[in-house]
C-alpha positions in Angstrom: 17.0 17.0 20.9 18.6 15.4 17.8 21.5 14.0 19.7 19.0 12.3 22.0 17.0 11.1 19.0 20.1 9.6 17.3 21.0 7.9 20.6 17.6 6.4 21.0 17.6 5.4 17.3 20.9 3.6 17.6 19.9 1.8 20.8 16.6 0.7 19.2 18.5 -0.6 16.1 20.9 -2.6 18.3 18.1 -4.2 20.2 16.1 -4.9 17.1 19.1 -6.3 15.1 18.7 -9.9 16.2 15.0 -9.8 15.3 15.9 -8.3 11.9 18.4 -11.1 11.3 15.9 -13.8 12.4 13.3 -12.5 10.0 15.9 -12.4 7.2 15.1 -8.8 6.3 18.7 -8.0 5.3 18.4 -7.7 1.5 21.0 -6.9 -1.1 20.0 -3.2 -1.1 20.3 -2.7 2.6 23.7 -1.0 2.2 21.7 1.9 0.7 20.0 2.4 4.0 23.4 2.8 5.5 24.2 5.6 3.0 26.2 3.6 0.5 25.5 4.9 -3.0 27.1 4.1 -6.4 30.4 6.1 -6.7 29.5 7.1 -10.3 26.0 8.5 -9.3 25.3 11.9 -10.9 21.7 13.1 -10.9 21.8 16.9 -11.4 19.3 18.0 -8.8 16.6 15.4 -9.3 13.0 15.2 -7.9 13.0 12.7 -5.1 9.8 10.8 -4.3 9.7 8.6 -1.2 7.0 5.8 -0.9 7.5 3.4 2.0 6.0 0.2 0.5 3.9 -1.3 -2.2 0.7 0.6 -1.6 2.3 4.0 -1.5 4.4 3.2 -4.6 1.3 2.2 -6.6 -0.5 5.3 -5.3 2.2 7.6 -6.7 2.5 5.8 -10.1 0.3 8.3 -11.9 2.0 11.3 -10.2 5.4 10.1 -11.3 4.1 10.0 -14.9 2.7 13.5 -14.6 6.0 14.8 -13.1 8.0 13.3 -16.0 5.7 15.1 -18.5 5.9 18.4 -16.5 9.7 18.2 -15.9 11.2 16.3 -18.8 14.7 17.7 -17.9 14.5 16.2 -14.4 15.6 12.7 -13.3 13.6 11.0 -10.7 14.8 9.3 -7.5 12.3 6.8 -6.0 13.0 5.5 -2.5 11.2 2.9 -0.4 11.8 1.2 2.9 10.5 -2.3 2.1 12.0 -4.7 -0.4 8.6 -5.4 -1.8 8.0 -1.7 -2.4 11.4 -1.5 -4.0 10.6 -4.3 -6.4 7.4 -2.5 -7.6 9.3 0.8 -7.8 11.8 -0.8 -10.1 9.0 -2.1 -12.3 7.7 1.5 -12.7 11.1 3.2 -13.1 12.5 4.3 -16.4 16.2 4.0 -17.4 17.2 7.4 -16.2 15.5 7.0 -12.8 17.4 6.0 -9.7 15.6 3.5 -7.4 17.0 3.2 -3.9 16.2 2.7 -0.2 15.5 5.6 2.2 18.6 6.1 4.4 18.4 5.3 8.1 17.4 8.5 10.0 20.8 9.0 11.6 22.3 12.4 11.1 25.6 11.4 9.6 23.9 8.9 7.1 21.2 11.4 6.1 23.7 14.2 5.4 25.9 12.0 3.3 22.9 10.8 1.1 21.2 14.1 0.7 24.5 15.8 -0.2 25.2 13.2 -2.8 21.7 13.2 -4.4 21.1 16.9 -3.8 17.4 16.9 -4.8 15.5 20.0 -6.0 12.3 18.7 -4.3 11.5 15.9 -1.8 8.1 14.3 -2.0 6.7 12.0 0.8 3.9 9.7 -0.1 1.2 9.5 2.6 2.9 10.3 5.9 6.4 9.4 7.3 8.1 11.6 9.7 11.9 11.3 9.8 13.2 14.2 12.0 16.9 14.2 10.8 15.9 13.8 7.1 13.3 16.6 7.2 15.5 18.9 9.2 18.5 18.5 6.9 16.4 19.0 3.8 14.9 22.1 5.5 18.4 23.4 6.4 19.5 23.1 2.7 16.4 24.9 1.6 15.1 21.9 -0.3 11.3 22.1 -0.4 9.3 19.2 1.0 5.7 18.2 0.2 3.6 15.4 1.6 1.2 14.0 -1.0 -1.8 11.8 -0.3 -1.2 12.7 3.3 -3.1 10.8 6.0 -2.8 10.0 9.7 -4.2 6.8 11.1 -5.9 6.6 14.5 -2.9 4.9 16.0 -0.3 7.3 14.6 -2.4 10.3 15.6 -2.5 9.1 19.2 1.2 8.5 19.2 2.0 11.9 17.6 -0.3 13.7 20.1 1.8 12.3 23.0 4.9 14.0 21.6 3.2 17.0 20.0 5.8 19.4 21.5 8.5 17.5 19.6 6.7 16.6 16.4 5.1 20.0 15.8 8.4 21.9 15.0 9.5 19.0 12.7 6.2 19.1 10.8 6.4 22.8 10.2 9.6 22.3 8.3 7.5 20.7 5.6 6.3 23.2 3.0 3.0 21.7 2.0 0.7 19.0 3.4 -1.5 17.7 0.6 -4.0 15.5 2.4 -6.7 13.0 1.5 -9.6 14.5 3.5 -11.0 16.8 6.2 -10.2 14.5 9.0 -6.5 14.3 8.0 -6.4 18.1 7.7 -7.8 18.5 11.1 -5.3 16.1 12.6 -2.3 17.9 11.1 -3.6 21.2 12.4 -4.1 19.8 15.9 -0.5 18.6 15.8 0.6 22.2 15.2 0.9 22.5 11.4 0.1 26.0 10.2 -3.3 26.1 8.5 -1.9 27.7 5.3 0.3 24.7 4.7 -2.6 22.2 4.6 -4.4 21.5 1.3 -7.2 19.0 0.9 -6.6 17.4 -2.5 -8.2 14.0 -2.2 -6.9 10.5 -2.5 -4.7 9.7 -5.5 -5.7 6.0 -5.3 -9.0 7.1 -6.9 -7.0 8.1 -10.0 -5.5 4.7 -10.7 -7.1 3.6 -13.9 -5.5 0.2 -14.4 -4.1 -1.5 -11.4 -2.9 -4.5 -13.4 -1.0 -2.9 -16.2 2.4 -3.8 -14.8 1.5 -7.3 -13.6 2.7 -10.5 -15.3 0.6 -13.5 -16.3 -2.7 -11.6 -15.8 -4.5 -13.1 -18.7 -3.4 -16.7 -18.0 -4.2 -16.8 -14.2 -7.5 -18.6 -14.6 -5.7 -21.4 -16.5 -3.0 -21.3 -13.9 -5.5 -22.1 -11.2 -7.3 -24.6 -13.3 -10.6 -22.7 -13.0 -13.5 -24.0 -15.1 -16.1 -21.7 -16.6 -18.7 -22.3 -13.9 -16.2 -22.0 -11.0 -16.5 -19.0 -8.7 -13.3 -17.7 -7.1 -13.2 -16.1 -3.6 -10.0 -14.1 -3.1 -9.2 -13.2 0.5 -6.5 -10.6 0.3 -4.0 -9.2 2.9 -5.1 -11.6 5.6 -3.6 -11.6 9.1 -3.2 -14.3 11.8 -6.5 -15.5 13.2 -8.3 -14.5 10.0 -7.3 -17.5 7.9 -9.0 -20.0 10.4 -12.2 -18.0 10.2 -12.1 -17.9 6.5 -11.5 -21.6 6.1 -14.3 -22.4 8.5 -16.9 -20.4 6.5 -15.5 -21.7 3.2 -16.1 -25.3 4.4 -19.7 -24.5 5.1 -20.2 -22.6 1.8 -18.5 -25.3 -0.3 -21.1 -27.9 0.8 -23.8 -25.8 -0.9 -21.6 -24.3 -3.7 -19.1 -26.9 -4.8 -18.0 -24.6 -7.7 -16.6 -22.1 -5.1 -12.8 -21.9 -5.1 -10.7 -20.1 -2.5 -7.4 -18.2 -2.8 -5.8 -16.8 0.4 -3.2 -14.0 0.1 -1.5 -13.4 3.5 -0.5 -9.8 4.0 3.0 -10.9 4.6 3.9 -13.6 2.0 6.6 -15.0 4.3 3.6 -16.4 6.4 2.7 -18.7 3.5 4.1 -21.8 5.2 2.2 -21.0 8.4 -1.0 -20.5 6.4 -0.4 -23.8 4.6 -0.3 -25.6 7.9 -3.6 -23.9 8.9 -5.2 -25.0 5.7 -4.1 -28.6 6.3 -5.4 -28.6 9.8 -8.7 -27.5 8.5 -8.9 -30.5 6.1 -7.9 -29.0 2.8 -5.0 -29.4 0.5 -3.0 -26.2 0.2 -1.2 -25.3 -3.1 1.3 -22.4 -3.3 0.6 -20.3 -6.4 4.4 -20.2 -7.1 4.5 -24.0 -7.5 1.7 -24.1 -10.2 2.5 -24.7 -13.9 1.1 -22.3 -16.5 -2.0 -24.4 -16.9 -3.4 -26.9 -14.4 -6.8 -28.0 -15.6 -6.7 -31.6 -14.4 -4.1 -31.9 -11.7 -6.0 -30.4 -8.7 -9.1 -31.3 -6.8 -10.6 -28.6 -4.7 -7.4 -27.1 -3.3 -7.0 -23.9 -1.3 -4.6 -21.7 -3.2 -2.1 -19.6 -1.2 -0.5 -16.6 -2.9 3.1 -16.7 -1.8 4.5 -14.2 -4.2 4.9 -10.4 -4.1 3.1 -8.0 -6.4 0.5 -10.3 -7.8 -2.5 -9.8 -5.5 -4.1 -7.1 -7.7 -4.0 -9.5 -10.7 -5.8 -12.2 -8.7 -8.4 -9.6 -7.6 -8.9 -9.1 -11.4 -10.1 -12.7 -11.9 -12.0 -13.0 -8.6 -15.8 -13.2 -8.4 -15.9 -12.1 -4.8 -13.2 -10.3 -2.7 -12.7 -10.1 1.0 -10.1 -7.6 2.1 -8.3 -8.8 5.3 -6.9 -7.1 8.4 -10.5 -6.2 9.1 -11.9 -9.2 11.0 -9.0 -8.7 13.4 -8.0 -5.3 14.8 -5.4 -4.5 12.2 -7.2 -1.6 10.6 -8.0 -3.1 7.2 -6.3 -2.6 3.9 -6.9 -0.9 0.5 -10.3 -1.7 -0.9 -9.9 0.6 -3.9 -7.9 -2.0 -5.8 -10.6 -4.6 -6.1 -13.4 -2.0 -6.3 -11.7 -0.4 -9.3 -11.7 -3.8 -11.0 -15.5 -4.1 -10.6 -15.5 -6.7 -7.9 -18.0 -7.1 -5.0 -15.9 -6.3 -2.0 -16.4 -7.4 1.6 -14.6 -6.4 4.7 -14.9 -6.7 8.5 -15.6 -4.2 11.3 -12.0 -3.0 11.8 -11.3 -0.5 9.0 -9.9 2.3 11.0 -6.8 2.7 8.7 -9.1 3.3 5.8 -12.2 4.7 7.5 -12.9 7.6 5.2 -12.8 5.4 2.0 -14.8 2.6 3.6 -17.5 5.0 4.8 -17.7 6.6 1.4 -18.4 3.3 -0.3 -20.7 2.0 2.4 -22.8 5.1 2.5 -23.6 4.7 -1.2 -24.1 0.9 -1.1 -21.0 0.1 -3.1 -19.3 -2.3 -0.7 -20.3 -4.6 2.1 -19.2 -4.5 5.7 -19.7 -7.5 8.1 -19.4 -7.7 11.9 -18.0 -11.2 12.0 -17.2 -14.4 10.0 -20.8 -15.7 10.2 -22.1 -12.6 8.6 -19.4 -12.8 6.0 -20.5 -16.3 5.2 -24.2 -15.3 4.8 -23.3 -12.3 2.6 -21.2 -14.4 0.3 -24.0 -16.9 0.1 -26.4 -14.1 -0.9 -24.1 -13.0 -3.7 -23.6 -16.5 -5.0 -27.4 -17.0 -5.1 -28.0 -13.6 -6.6 -25.1 -12.5 -8.8 -26.9 -9.4 -10.0 -26.0 -7.8 -6.6 -22.4 -7.8 -7.7 -23.2 -5.9 -10.9 -25.0 -3.2 -8.8 -22.1 -2.8 -6.4 -19.6 -2.6 -9.3 -21.7 0.2 -11.0 -21.9 2.2 -7.8 -18.2 1.8 -7.2 -17.2 3.0 -10.7 -19.4 6.1 -10.1 -17.8 6.9 -6.8 -14.3 6.5 -8.2 -15.1 8.7 -11.1 -16.5 11.4 -8.8 -13.5 11.4 -6.5 -10.8 11.4 -9.1 -8.4 14.3 -9.8 -6.1 14.3 -6.8 -3.0 13.5 -8.9 -3.5 16.6 -11.0 -4.1 18.8 -8.0 -0.9 17.5 -6.4 1.0 18.1 -9.6 0.0 21.8 -9.5 1.3 22.1 -5.9 4.5 20.5 -6.9 4.9 22.9 -9.9 4.5 25.8 -7.5 7.2 24.5 -5.2 9.6 23.5 -8.0 9.3 26.7 -10.1 9.6 28.7 -6.9 12.9 26.9 -6.1 14.6 26.4 -9.4 17.8 24.4 -9.3 
């Protein structure tokens, strides 16, 4: 099976290579994905935590701190797949940590990297299934734990289609620490042994300060030239076809609320140029945040700001008056709403939240967030909040209450990690 898997992987890589080059995704650290590590690297059986991208890295931030306290003698290896995730990982790492990229899941590359790093424990944030990586770790008797585990609707459908292949791979993982009952049920349906599945909750509820590693946080209002009476609408993680809808409703709202300002943060910052053209077609002047000076109180007249940098969205959520979380008016499954909710912001999202269904339902059931069916409803809801700002305070209070009630997953995951590590001393 693994020979066939390697062959398919190589064929796919060769086909996708031109696309990869076109999108300029080859970064300086890409050699790490090919298994090239520093020759002087000596880690002495570290704990390896893999978090694919920005959201997963932020989710394990607290867990990494807990691991350092529990295992002061251990070094940490933090791997990602994306360059943006790697950048955030480096900002969280300490001097003794090793931040790298996950090797490509080809047997000869995986073996070389695992033999060099030789971890005492491998932690996977949320859910990524790499057959060669998992199998080689299993063969070397290195325990594996999935933390904050979840399976999206799309992934579950795909995994079910190859259940006969994926089941044996999954059962090489020691513990599945999952976010909720739906995720537990899905892992069980894929063939995971019941005793391996633990429902520990979502570690994102434990993040107390989403902005403590961001830069320029206190100066952002000056950077945007916002006046005391201005109201900032931040539309985060937007996708194609959403920006046009947002700009159309903003035009209507701005007629009645001239103090309203708009910042659009495309999910993929490389789309910033494309979004700027959309803004211009809609009759607004676009301004890239990266081009702004430290203070811009007089140089702009009603621009639409475009966040074209990585790792700053949470900081702009912090100065927002109203937040819309994208990927939800279109069928992309939505994005993380805990970030703005934890900052006490009124949060709106569209009907397509299937990637974050459990979290969305939790806040909706208790009246702590607002879901709309389309852009017209979004416009009316924003209008209501601008007219009656007390609604925002009510939502913020409910959100804080829910976050407090659902905290504790990080500590529960640490206890599971302690059990694996002390049971496999090395």
